[in-house]
Each structure stands twice: as structure tokens, then as C-alpha cells.
N, C-alpha and C positions, 0 to 999 in steps of 0.2 A: 504494500500500500504506500506507494511513494507520495500520494496526496497528503498523507499525514505529515510527511517531512518537507513538503513544499508549501503547505498552507500558511499564509500570512494574512494579517488584517489589511484589507485594501480600502482606502478611503478616498482615492482619486481615480476617476474613471474616464475612459475615452467617450467621445460623443458617438456611440455606436449602439444600436438597439440589441437587446437580448431577445432571441426568437421565442415564439410560443413553444416550439419543440424543446428548447433549452429549459424554459420555465417548467414544463411538464416533467422533464428529467430531474430537475432540482426537487420538485414536489414528490416525485416517486421515491427519490432517495430519502427525503424527510419521512415519508410514511413507511419506509422499510426499517425505521429505527425500532429498537427494543422498547417495550412498553409494559409496565407493571400489570400483571394479570391480563395482558393483551387488551387493555382498556382503550388504547388509541384515542386519547382525549383531544386530539388536535383538530384544528381547522386553520386554514391559511388564507390570508388576504394578499392578493397580488396587486401592487400599487404601481401604476404607470402614469397616472394623472399628475402633471407638473405641479398643479396647485396643491394636491395632497402631499406630494413629496416635499414641497416647501414647508407645509405644516408639520410633517413628520420631523423635518430638520430642526424644528423649534421645540421639540419635546424635552430636551435637556441639553446641558452644556456640551455633550460629546456627540450629539446627533446631527451636527451641521452637514456632515458628508452626505446625508440622504438627499440633500437639495439637488446635487448635480449628478446623482446616479440615474441611469436610464430606467431603473425600476427597483422596487424593494418588495420583499416578502415579509409579512407580519404574521408570525406564528401566534396562534391564540389557543387557549385551552378551555374546555367545557367545565364549568363549575359542578355540573351534575355527573362527573365522571364516577365510575365504580369506586375508585380509590382516589379521591381528590387530593389527599396528602402526597401522592406521587405524581400528580399532573405536571408540576414544574420540572421534575426530574425527567419525565418522559419527553417534555418539550425541549429540554437541554440536549437530549440524544438526537432528537429530530433536527434541531438547529445545527448541531455539529455535522450531521449528515449533509445538510444543505451546503455548509462551508466546504466540506471535502469534495462533494460532487461538483461544486463550482470550479475547483482546481482541475478536476478531470475534464471539464468542458472548456478549459482555457479562460475561465472567468475569474473574477476576484470578488470577494465579499467581506463583510465585517459584521460581527455580532454586536448590536447596540442593545444593552440591557434595558428592559422596561420593568418586568416583574423582578422582585416583589415590592417595588417602591409605589405606594398607593397614589401619589401625585402623578407619577408617570402613567400608571395604569388608567387613571381617571382621564388624563389628557388624551390618551389613545382612544378610549371609549368615545370621547367627544368628537375627535377628528374622523374616526371611521364609522361613527354611529353604530357601535357594536351592540348587538342584542344583549339583554340582561344575563343570559346564560353563558356568555363568553368573557374571558379576560385576556387582554393582550399580554404576551410574554416577552417579545423582543421585536426589534426592527432589523432586518437584514438587507441593506442596500447591496445590489448586485450589478456587475457590469464588467466590461473589459478593462483591466488595470491600465492606468496611464503609463506606468513604468514597471519594470520587473524589480522585485525585491527579494533578497535571500532571507530564508528563515534563520533565526538564531538557534544555536544548539543549546537547549535548556537542560539537558541531562545533567544531573548532579548526584553522583554516587553517595554523597553524604546524606542524602534524603532516602536512601534505600536501607532497610533494616531486615536482615535475614535472621530468622529464628530457627 
């Protein structure tokens, strides 16, 4: 899985659209994620509208990069999931799969955290007009990277404990 070792957070994108086929592949990867008791609490909003991307970029201090992305995926979770205490964990796995599949498709992406911060979640509800049964989890701007960037080697043997 070279995508694990190539994935970097991409915040600057080329002015080039992401195709519908690529979006479907990203979402297929997301929905292939493991899920507690296979509850699959996810729903995904695909945002291409420039006005909405601008609004997403105002969600918090680190979300400005959404403004110039060709599109963003907003993973959401259902509050009525079988095991709601695991919904955010399930969404974490799904979001990571989006990031890894983006690498496989020659795209770049970044995970912008929304949950569990209530103010951010409320702002997303307002922007996307989310129904009451959904909570926004993250914003994932996606596009072709403006430039290539090498991943840092984060392996630290001091953090490994063998028993």
C-alpha cells in the first residue's frame, strides 16, 4: 500500500475538475471502511457549488483551503446508528479511506476536523441544511495538488513497546 506512505495533506489545488467517476471511486473507498457491528452510519455530501465551498472555508481557522478546491466531500454520521458511540470512529476509517484513495487516483486531499466540536458541527448543519438525524464529521477538500510534496517519515521506535 504505497498510498499510505505517499499520502500528505494537500491544501492547494490546480484549477482542474474532479470527475464524477473519481468522486464515485472516493465514495466507494469510504464505504469499504470497517464499521462497528457493520452499522455503516455514514452519509456523504459532495460539494461542488462555489458558494458553498466558500462557506465551508469559513467554518474554522484551518478550513480556508476549501475555498479554492474544485470540490469537497463532507462525511456525516447518523445519530440513530446501532452503536452511536462508535459512529465517529467509523467515520474516521471512512475519511482515511477517502484520503488514501485520493492518492491512488492522482488527487490530493486534506482532513479538516468538524466533529466533535459543537460550534463547528452547528455551523455545518446550517451551511448544508443537514436533517436532524445527521451530524457533520469533517470536510475533505479534494483536487489535483498544485505541487508535489514528500511525506515525512514519522516512524519513531521509541513509541513502540514490545511485551
